[in-house]
C-alpha positions as CSV (number, residue, x, y, z in Angstrom):
1,M,-0.2,0.4,0.1
2,T,1.4,3.3,-0.7
3,V,0.6,6.1,0.8
4,R,1.5,9.2,-0.1
5,P,2.0,12.2,2.7
6,P,1.6,15.6,3.1
7,A,4.5,17.9,1.5
8,V,3.9,21.6,1.9
9,A,1.4,20.9,5.1
10,G,2.6,23.4,7.1
11,T,4.1,25.6,4.1
12,F,1.5,26.0,1.6
13,Y,-1.3,25.7,4.1
14,T,-1.5,25.1,7.9
15,A,-1.0,21.4,8.6
16,N,-3.5,21.8,11.9
17,P,-6.7,20.0,10.9
18,K,-9.0,22.6,13.1
19,A,-6.9,25.6,11.8
20,L,-7.5,24.4,8.5
21,S,-10.9,23.5,8.4
22,R,-11.9,27.2,9.9
23,E,-9.9,28.9,7.5
24,I,-11.2,27.1,4.6
25,E,-15.1,27.5,5.8
26,T,-14.1,31.0,6.3
27,M,-13.2,31.5,2.8
28,L,-16.5,28.9,1.1
29,A,-18.5,31.5,2.7
30,D,-17.3,34.4,1.9
31,A,-17.2,33.4,-1.6
32,D,-19.8,35.3,-3.7
33,V,-20.9,32.4,-6.3
34,K,-23.8,32.1,-7.9
35,D,-25.7,28.6,-8.6
36,I,-25.3,27.7,-11.6
37,P,-27.6,25.4,-13.2
38,G,-26.0,22.5,-15.6
39,S,-23.8,19.4,-15.1
40,L,-20.3,20.6,-14.0
41,L,-18.0,19.1,-16.0
42,A,-14.4,20.4,-14.8
43,I,-13.0,23.6,-13.4
44,V,-9.6,25.8,-13.2
45,V,-8.4,26.3,-9.9
46,P,-5.6,28.0,-8.9
47,H,-2.5,26.5,-6.4
48,A,-0.5,28.6,-4.4
49,G,-0.2,29.1,-0.6
50,L,-3.9,28.7,0.5
51,V,-3.0,33.0,2.0
52,Y,-2.6,34.2,-1.6
53,S,-5.1,32.0,-3.9
54,G,-7.5,30.4,-1.5
55,K,-9.9,32.7,-1.8
56,T,-10.0,32.4,-5.6
57,A,-10.3,28.7,-5.4
58,A,-13.1,28.9,-3.0
59,H,-15.3,30.2,-5.6
60,A,-15.0,27.4,-7.4
61,Y,-15.4,24.9,-4.7
62,K,-18.6,26.4,-3.4
63,L,-19.9,25.2,-6.9
64,L,-19.3,21.6,-5.6
65,Q,-21.4,22.1,-2.3
66,K,-24.3,20.9,-3.9
67,R,-23.3,18.6,-6.4
68,A,-21.4,14.8,-5.8
69,F,-18.7,13.6,-7.9
70,E,-17.7,9.3,-7.1
71,T,-14.0,10.6,-8.7
72,I,-12.1,13.9,-9.0
73,V,-9.3,14.0,-12.0
74,I,-6.8,16.5,-10.4
75,I,-4.3,17.7,-13.4
76,S,-1.5,19.4,-12.4
77,P,2.3,20.6,-14.0
78,S,5.2,19.2,-12.6
79,H,7.2,22.2,-10.6
80,R,10.0,20.5,-9.7
81,E,10.7,17.9,-11.7
82,Y,10.9,17.5,-15.3
83,F,9.8,14.4,-17.0
84,T,8.3,13.3,-20.6
85,G,4.8,12.1,-20.6
86,I,2.4,12.0,-18.1
87,S,2.2,10.3,-14.5
88,V,-0.6,9.1,-13.2
89,F,0.2,8.2,-9.1
90,S,0.7,4.4,-9.0
91,G,-0.4,4.7,-5.3
92,T,-3.5,3.7,-3.6
93,A,-4.1,7.1,-1.7
94,F,-3.1,10.8,-0.9
95,R,-2.8,12.0,3.0
96,T,-4.1,15.2,4.2
97,P,-4.2,16.7,7.4
98,F,-8.1,16.0,7.3
99,G,-7.0,12.2,6.4
100,D,-6.3,9.8,3.4
101,I,-8.4,10.3,0.3
102,Q,-8.5,6.6,-2.2
103,V,-7.0,6.9,-5.7
104,D,-9.6,5.8,-8.5
105,E,-7.4,2.5,-9.5
106,E,-9.9,1.1,-11.7
107,L,-9.8,4.7,-13.4
108,R,-6.1,4.5,-13.6
109,Q,-6.1,1.3,-15.3
110,E,-8.7,2.1,-17.8
111,I,-6.7,5.8,-18.8
112,I,-3.2,4.1,-19.1
113,Q,-4.3,0.7,-21.3
114,G,-2.7,0.7,-24.3
115,E,-0.5,4.0,-23.7
116,K,2.9,5.1,-24.6
117,I,2.5,8.6,-23.4
118,I,0.4,8.1,-19.9
119,E,2.4,5.7,-17.4
120,S,1.5,4.8,-14.0
121,S,4.1,5.9,-11.7
122,T,5.3,8.1,-8.9
123,R,7.3,10.8,-11.4
124,G,6.3,14.4,-10.5
125,Q,3.7,13.2,-7.6
126,M,5.7,12.8,-4.5
127,S,6.9,16.8,-3.7
128,E,4.3,18.2,-6.3
129,H,1.5,20.9,-4.6
130,A,-0.4,21.9,-7.3
131,I,-2.4,18.8,-6.7
132,E,-1.9,18.0,-3.0
133,V,-3.6,22.1,-2.5
134,Q,-6.9,21.0,-3.6
135,L,-7.4,18.3,-1.8
136,P,-8.2,19.7,1.6
137,F,-10.9,22.3,-0.7
138,L,-12.4,18.8,-2.1
139,Q,-12.2,17.2,1.7
140,K,-14.5,20.2,3.4
141,V,-17.1,20.4,0.2
142,L,-17.7,16.8,-0.6
143,K,-18.5,13.7,1.4
144,Q,-16.9,10.6,-0.3
145,F,-15.3,10.3,-3.8
146,K,-11.7,9.1,-5.2
147,I,-9.0,10.8,-6.6
148,L,-7.3,10.4,-10.0
149,P,-3.8,13.0,-9.3
150,I,-2.3,13.1,-13.1
151,V,1.2,15.2,-13.5
152,V,2.0,16.6,-16.9
153,G,5.7,16.2,-16.8
154,D,5.9,17.6,-20.5
155,Q,3.2,20.5,-21.8
156,R,3.7,19.7,-25.1
157,S,0.2,20.1,-27.6
158,E,0.3,16.8,-28.3
159,Y,0.4,15.4,-24.7
160,C,-1.9,17.8,-23.6
161,F,-4.6,17.2,-26.5
162,H,-3.8,13.7,-26.0
163,L,-4.4,13.8,-22.0
164,G,-8.1,15.4,-23.3
165,D,-9.1,13.0,-25.6
166,K,-8.4,9.7,-23.4
167,L,-10.1,11.4,-20.3
168,A,-13.2,12.2,-22.8
169,K,-13.0,8.7,-23.2
170,V,-12.1,6.9,-20.0
171,L,-15.1,9.3,-18.4
172,V,-18.1,8.4,-20.4
173,N,-20.9,7.4,-18.3
174,R,-18.8,8.4,-15.0
175,N,-20.2,11.0,-12.7
176,A,-16.2,12.8,-12.3
177,L,-15.2,16.1,-12.1
178,V,-11.7,17.3,-14.2
179,V,-9.7,19.8,-11.8
180,A,-7.1,22.1,-14.1
181,S,-4.5,23.1,-11.4
182,S,-2.9,26.0,-12.6
183,D,-1.6,29.8,-11.9
184,L,-1.5,32.4,-14.9
185,S,0.8,35.0,-15.2
186,H,4.4,35.4,-13.1
187,Y,5.9,37.8,-11.5
188,H,5.1,41.3,-13.5
189,P,3.4,44.5,-12.5
190,A,0.1,44.4,-11.6
191,D,-1.2,46.1,-14.9
192,D,0.9,44.3,-17.2
193,A,-0.5,40.7,-15.6
194,D,-3.4,41.5,-15.9
195,R,-3.0,41.9,-19.5
196,L,-1.4,38.9,-20.3
197,D,-4.3,37.0,-17.9
198,E,-7.1,38.4,-19.6
199,I,-5.8,36.8,-23.2
200,I,-5.9,33.1,-21.0
201,I,-9.2,34.5,-19.7
202,D,-10.7,35.0,-23.3
203,D,-9.4,32.3,-24.8
204,I,-11.4,29.8,-21.8
205,V,-14.4,32.4,-22.3
206,K,-14.4,31.0,-25.9
207,F,-13.8,27.1,-25.0
208,N,-10.9,28.0,-27.4
209,Y,-8.2,25.3,-26.4
210,K,-6.5,25.3,-29.4
211,K,-5.4,29.0,-29.1
212,L,-4.7,28.9,-25.5
213,M,-2.3,26.0,-26.7
214,E,-1.2,28.4,-28.9
215,D,-0.5,31.3,-27.0
216,I,1.4,30.0,-24.3
217,E,3.9,28.1,-26.3
218,T,4.1,31.3,-28.6
219,E,4.6,33.2,-24.9
220,R,1.6,35.2,-25.8
221,A,0.2,34.7,-21.9
222,E,1.3,32.9,-19.8
223,A,-0.4,29.7,-17.5
224,C,2.3,27.5,-15.5
225,G,-0.2,24.7,-15.6
226,G,-1.8,25.8,-19.3
227,G,-1.3,22.3,-20.4
228,P,-3.4,21.4,-18.3
229,I,-6.4,23.7,-18.6
230,V,-6.5,22.6,-22.6
231,A,-6.6,19.0,-21.4
232,A,-9.5,19.5,-18.6
233,L,-11.1,22.2,-22.0
234,T,-10.7,19.1,-24.0
235,A,-12.5,16.3,-22.3
236,A,-14.8,18.8,-21.0
237,K,-15.9,20.1,-24.8
238,Q,-16.0,16.2,-26.1
239,S,-18.0,15.4,-23.1
240,G,-20.8,18.0,-23.6
241,A,-20.1,21.2,-22.0
242,N,-21.2,24.5,-23.5
243,H,-21.2,27.3,-20.7
244,I,-18.0,28.8,-19.7
245,E,-18.2,30.7,-16.1
246,I,-15.3,32.9,-15.0
247,L,-15.8,33.1,-10.9
248,H,-13.0,35.0,-10.2
249,H,-9.6,36.2,-11.0
250,C,-7.4,38.6,-8.8
251,N,-3.5,38.7,-8.3
252,S,-1.1,38.1,-5.3
253,G,-0.5,41.9,-5.0
254,D,-4.2,42.3,-3.5
255,V,-3.3,40.1,-0.5
256,S,0.5,41.1,-0.4
257,G,-0.2,44.5,-1.0
258,D,2.9,44.0,-3.3
259,R,2.4,45.2,-7.2
260,D,5.0,45.0,-8.5
261,A,5.9,41.3,-9.8
262,V,2.9,39.3,-8.5
263,V,0.9,36.3,-9.8
264,G,-2.3,35.7,-11.3
265,Y,-5.0,33.4,-9.7
266,L,-8.6,32.0,-11.9
267,S,-11.2,30.4,-11.3
268,A,-13.3,29.2,-13.7
269,A,-16.2,26.3,-14.5
270,A,-17.2,24.3,-17.2
271,L,-20.9,23.3,-17.3
272,K,-23.1,21.4,-19.8
273,I,-26.6,23.5,-19.7
274,N,-29.4,22.3,-21.1
């Protein structure tokens, strides 16, 4: 049995479960999000320290409070380990201060079946914060669920589109949500950061994930998890999503007061509305 222990508890978020619970509950309560009808298929959420991006993430996670999912597929970039391909966590669970979350091992087998690009491994998984910081939010808003942690080691376009295509196939007839973990622009003055972020937001609103990939690859815009966003939108679109809702956008300067070099944060949702 391989349980992945917390790697950033105590740094990206508090390791004390009672304090962490209060923090997340406050952020969820403060999130001003209208109830959106339809099937929620994917969300985009940031992954910085809770004090910086938690408010933005809470806007997306609040949508989950009245919904239920069997599996949450979390797609993350790899911040600390470069590798070619895509890694699906090969262990059995992730541990947080709130307890263990089981990995959907059946879904893992389906997604790696016949694959050369997507593998079952721990590559990029053990110290990656971009998946871990999502888990306490999920544990607060959902009752019973499993996860499928996916780290994209190489965000080339063919890999990201392939992952989206494969997810659309394996998630047919499953009650699953895809979570794309990504921050936006990094370390620009706030006004410049907002202009860069608007390019990403415009591509997302238009559901134009091909242009989103192009804008990131040509460095017209920035998103450290741009590949995961592309994969999530590809899967959502093929699964019938027809509406994008932008839920919240801000930057680290809104929290720290330092507007000379900020990081952009976005939460958004992809839904199928009849």
